C-alpha positions in Angstrom: -53.4 1.3 6.5 -53.5 4.4 8.8 -56.9 5.1 10.3 -56.5 8.7 11.5 -56.3 12.1 9.9 -54.8 14.9 12.1 -56.2 18.4 11.7 -54.0 21.2 13.1 -55.6 24.6 13.8 -52.8 27.1 13.8 -55.4 29.9 14.0 -55.9 29.0 17.7 -52.4 30.3 18.6 -52.6 33.5 16.5 -52.3 35.7 19.7 -49.1 33.9 20.7 -46.8 34.6 17.8 -43.1 35.5 17.7 -41.5 37.3 14.7 -44.9 37.1 13.0 -45.1 33.3 13.1 -47.6 31.0 14.9 -46.2 28.8 17.6 -46.3 25.7 15.5 -44.0 27.3 13.0 -41.4 28.3 15.5 -38.1 26.4 15.4 -37.0 23.9 18.0 -33.4 22.9 17.3 -33.6 24.5 13.9 -36.6 22.4 12.8 -40.2 23.8 12.8 -42.4 22.4 15.5 -44.9 21.4 12.9 -42.3 19.1 11.3 -41.5 17.6 14.7 -45.1 16.8 15.3 -45.8 15.4 11.8 -42.8 13.1 12.0 -43.9 11.9 15.5 -47.4 11.2 14.3 -46.1 9.4 11.2 -44.1 7.1 13.5 -47.5 6.1 15.0 -49.0 5.4 11.5 -50.7 8.8 10.7 -50.0 9.8 7.1 -52.6 12.5 6.4 -52.6 16.1 7.9 -54.9 19.1 7.3 -53.5 22.4 8.5 -55.9 25.3 9.1 -54.0 28.6 9.0 -53.8 32.0 7.3 -52.8 32.1 3.6 -49.5 33.8 4.6 -48.2 30.6 6.0 -49.4 28.1 3.4 -46.0 27.7 1.7 -44.1 27.4 5.0 -46.6 24.7 6.2 -46.1 22.7 3.0 -42.3 22.9 3.4 -42.7 21.3 6.8 -44.3 18.1 5.4 -42.0 15.0 5.8 -41.5 12.7 2.9 -44.5 10.4 2.4 -47.0 12.6 4.2 -50.2 13.8 2.6 -50.7 17.5 3.6 -53.5 19.9 2.8 -53.6 23.5 3.8 -56.6 25.9 3.9 -58.9 28.2 5.9 -61.5 27.0 8.3 -64.1 27.2 5.5 -61.8 25.0 3.4 -61.5 22.6 6.2 -65.3 22.2 6.6 -65.8 21.9 2.9 -62.9 19.5 2.0 -62.1 17.5 5.1 -64.4 14.6 4.3 -62.8 14.0 0.9 -59.3 14.5 2.3 -59.7 12.2 5.3 -61.2 9.4 3.1 -63.1 7.8 5.9 -60.4 8.1 8.5 -61.1 9.2 12.1 -60.5 13.0 12.4 -58.5 14.2 15.4 -58.5 18.0 15.9 -55.4 19.7 17.5 -56.2 23.2 18.7 -53.1 23.8 20.9 -49.4 24.1 19.9 -47.8 20.8 20.7 -44.3 19.4 20.9 -43.3 15.7 21.0 -41.2 14.9 24.0 -40.3 11.2 24.4 -43.5 9.3 23.8 -45.8 12.2 24.7 -47.1 15.2 22.9 -46.9 18.2 25.3 -48.8 21.4 24.7 -47.2 24.8 25.1 -48.5 28.4 24.9 -45.4 30.7 24.7 -42.0 30.7 23.2 -40.3 30.5 26.6 -42.2 27.3 27.3 -41.1 25.9 23.9 -37.4 26.7 24.8 -37.8 24.6 27.9 -39.2 21.8 25.9 -36.4 22.1 23.4 -33.9 21.4 26.2 -35.6 18.1 26.9 -35.7 17.0 23.3 -32.1 18.1 22.8 -31.0 15.6 25.4 -33.3 12.9 23.8 -31.6 13.5 20.4 -28.1 13.1 22.0 -29.1 9.9 23.8 -30.6 8.5 20.6 -27.4 9.0 18.7 -25.3 7.7 21.6 -27.5 4.5 21.5 -26.6 4.1 17.8 -22.9 4.2 18.4 -22.2 7.9 18.0 -19.9 9.5 20.6 -21.5 12.8 21.6 -18.9 14.0 24.1 -20.8 17.0 25.5 -24.6 17.0 24.9 -24.9 20.2 26.8 -22.8 22.1 24.2 -23.9 20.2 21.1 -27.0 21.0 19.1 -28.3 18.4 16.6 -31.3 18.9 14.4 -33.7 16.0 14.6 -33.5 15.5 10.8 -29.7 14.8 11.0 -28.3 11.3 10.4 -25.0 10.2 11.9 -23.1 7.0 11.3 -21.8 4.7 14.0 -18.3 5.4 15.3 -18.4 9.1 14.7 -17.4 11.5 17.4 -19.2 14.8 17.9 -16.9 17.2 19.8 -18.2 20.2 22.0 -19.5 23.3 20.3 -20.9 21.4 17.3 -24.1 22.5 15.6 -25.7 20.1 13.0 -28.6 21.5 11.1 -31.1 20.6 8.3 -31.0 17.4 6.3 -27.3 16.7 7.1 -26.0 13.1 6.7 -22.7 12.2 8.4 -21.0 8.9 7.7 -19.2 6.5 10.0 -15.9 7.0 11.7 -15.9 10.8 11.4 -14.7 13.5 13.8 -16.9 16.6 13.8 -15.9 19.7 15.9 -15.0 21.3 18.1 -16.9 24.5 17.3 -18.2 23.4 13.9 -21.5 24.2 12.1 -22.7 21.9 9.3 -26.0 22.6 7.5 -27.7 20.4 4.7 -24.5 18.6 3.9 -23.5 15.0 3.1 -20.3 14.0 4.8 -18.6 10.7 3.8 -17.0 8.1 6.1 -13.8 9.0 7.9 -14.0 12.8 7.5 -12.6 15.3 10.0 -14.3 18.7 10.2 -12.5 20.9 12.7 -13.7 24.4 13.8 -15.3 25.1 10.4 -18.6 25.8 8.7 -20.1 23.9 5.8 -23.4 24.6 3.9 -25.3 22.7 1.2 -22.3 20.6 0.0 -21.1 17.1 -0.4 -17.8 15.8 1.0 -16.4 12.4 0.0 -14.6 9.9 2.2 -11.5 10.8 4.4 -11.8 14.6 3.7 -10.1 16.9 6.2 -11.5 20.3 6.7 -10.2 23.2 8.9 -9.5 24.7 11.2 -11.4 27.8 10.2 -12.5 26.7 6.8 -15.7 27.9 5.1 -17.5 25.6 2.6 -20.2 27.6 1.0 -23.2 26.0 -0.9 -22.8 24.0 -4.1 -19.4 22.3 -3.4 -18.5 18.7 -4.1 -15.2 17.7 -2.5 -13.7 14.4 -3.6 -12.3 11.6 -1.5 -9.1 12.3 0.4 -9.1 16.1 -0.2 -7.9 18.7 2.3 -9.7 22.0 2.8 -7.3 23.5 5.3 -6.9 26.6 7.5 -8.6 29.8 6.4 -9.7 28.2 3.1 -13.0 29.2 1.5 -14.7 27.4 -1.4 -18.0 28.1 -3.1 -19.9 26.4 -6.0 -16.8 24.3 -6.9 -16.1 20.7 -7.6 -12.8 18.9 -6.6 -11.4 15.6 -7.7 -9.9 13.2 -5.2 -6.7 14.0 -3.2 -6.7 17.7 -4.1 -5.1 19.8 -1.3 -5.8 23.4 -0.3 -3.8 23.6 2.9 -4.3 27.2 3.9 -5.4 30.7 2.9 -7.0 29.9 -0.4 -10.3 30.9 -2.1 -11.7 28.8 -4.9 -15.1 29.8 -6.3 -17.1 28.8 -9.4 -14.6 26.2 -10.5 -14.1 22.6 -11.6 -10.8 21.2 -10.2 -9.3 17.8 -11.0 -7.6 15.2 -8.9 -4.2 15.5 -7.1 -4.1 19.3 -7.5 -2.0 21.2 -5.0 -2.9 24.8 -4.2 -0.2 27.0 -2.7 -0.9 29.4 0.1 -2.6 32.6 -1.0 -4.1 31.3 -4.2 -7.5 32.7 -5.3 -9.9 32.5 -8.3 -10.9 36.0 -9.2 -14.4 34.8 -10.2 -16.3 38.1 -10.0 -15.6 41.0 -12.2 -18.1 43.4 -10.6 -20.9 42.4 -12.9 -20.8 38.6 -13.6 -19.3 35.4 -12.1 -16.8 33.5 -14.3 -15.6 29.9 -14.3 -12.2 28.4 -13.8 -11.3 24.9 -14.9 -8.2 23.1 -13.6 -7.1 19.7 -14.8 -5.5 16.8 -12.9 -2.0 16.8 -11.3 -1.7 20.6 -11.5 0.7 22.4 -9.1 -0.3 25.9 -8.3 2.4 28.0 -6.6 1.8 30.4 -3.7 0.1 33.8 -4.3 -1.4 32.8 -7.6 -4.3 34.7 -9.1 -6.5 32.8 -11.5 -8.6 35.3 -13.5 -11.4 33.5 -15.3 -12.6 32.4 -17.7 -9.4 30.4 -17.8 -8.4 26.7 -18.1 -5.3 25.1 -16.7 -4.4 21.8 -18.4 -3.4 18.5 -16.8 0.0 18.4 -15.3 0.7 22.1 -15.6 2.8 24.1 -13.2 2.1 27.7 -12.2 5.0 29.6 -10.7 4.5 31.4 -7.3 3.2 35.0 -7.7 1.7 34.5 -11.1 -1.5 36.1 -12.3 -3.0 33.7 -14.9 -5.2 35.5 -17.5 -4.8 33.1 -20.4 -5.2 29.3 -20.7 -2.3 27.2 -19.6 -1.5 24.2 -21.8 -1.1 20.7 -20.3 2.4 20.1 -18.8 3.4 23.8 -19.3 5.0 26.1 -16.9 3.1 29.5 -16.5 5.1 32.5 -15.2 3.5 35.9 -15.0 5.4 38.2 -12.7 7.8 41.1 -12.8 11.5 40.1 -13.1 13.5 40.7 -9.9 16.3 43.2 -10.0 18.9 43.5 -7.2 20.8 46.9 -6.9 24.1 46.2 -5.1 24.9 48.6 -2.3 21.6 50.5 -2.4 20.6 49.8 1.2 24.0 51.0 2.5 23.8 54.2 0.6 20.2 54.8 1.8 21.3 54.4 5.5 24.2 56.8 5.0 21.9 59.4 3.4 19.6 59.1 6.4 22.4 59.7 8.9 23.5 62.8 6.9 20.0 64.3 7.0 19.8 63.7 10.8 
């Protein structure tokens, strides 16, 4: 059982704020310093924290609490009134300076520039930690990894990579170069090259990029490809679906083994509301297709290149929605002759 309760006085650094926040709520590698400290103390067996701060910061303080920690927030009067009941007989340790865990030590700091210098030290510690667990961090100097990130053994992190939030990356992946991933779950064997991903789940052996944008709310199945200049948002994809380049899919449910041709988009927004597209399994979507939802494309359907789909497509049907081509023989020759005559 833990025998200590930590009391953190954020009112002590009120004169040293940046963007209106106390020093203990500043970010170090995208993670609030308060969260760094709580997690470091929890590793030493401390599970109870009382934070004394202004009411404006109560919600932000509570959001810093790691899983399993007991956290109370209040004014100094609240502290004197409630601490005995909250501590439940534990020894109370008061912290009146902003602190940052570096290695096995807790170092105090008084300004944001001092915090930035401490951040450089912990940045190197994080890279070394992951290297010791079998992760190949090629360039720690140009890589930024949030302390809450988990990375599997055998994964390579290439230069220019930024990993933020509660991101989990599997084994045998290649992440980067020049990639930003935030609050995502990345399965084993994935490649994410020069792209950005937020709040989404990627299965195993997914290839992303270069220059792809995965917006929040996406679930990408095993073996999928989210290729060059592809953007997806609030969409779910079955396994082995391919979007190789220049495609936008938003607010959609897409089956397995679907092929998106270059230039395909879902026109999910009509200026007032978002609408949903449903695409079945084994669908082939030709280049420059516009899917105007709400619309459903059945299993095994083909959509001809250049089609605008405004009605449901039955399974195994061919949808064609474009102007019929007409060739006017000799027109170009006559046009050139007319131009010479005018000149």
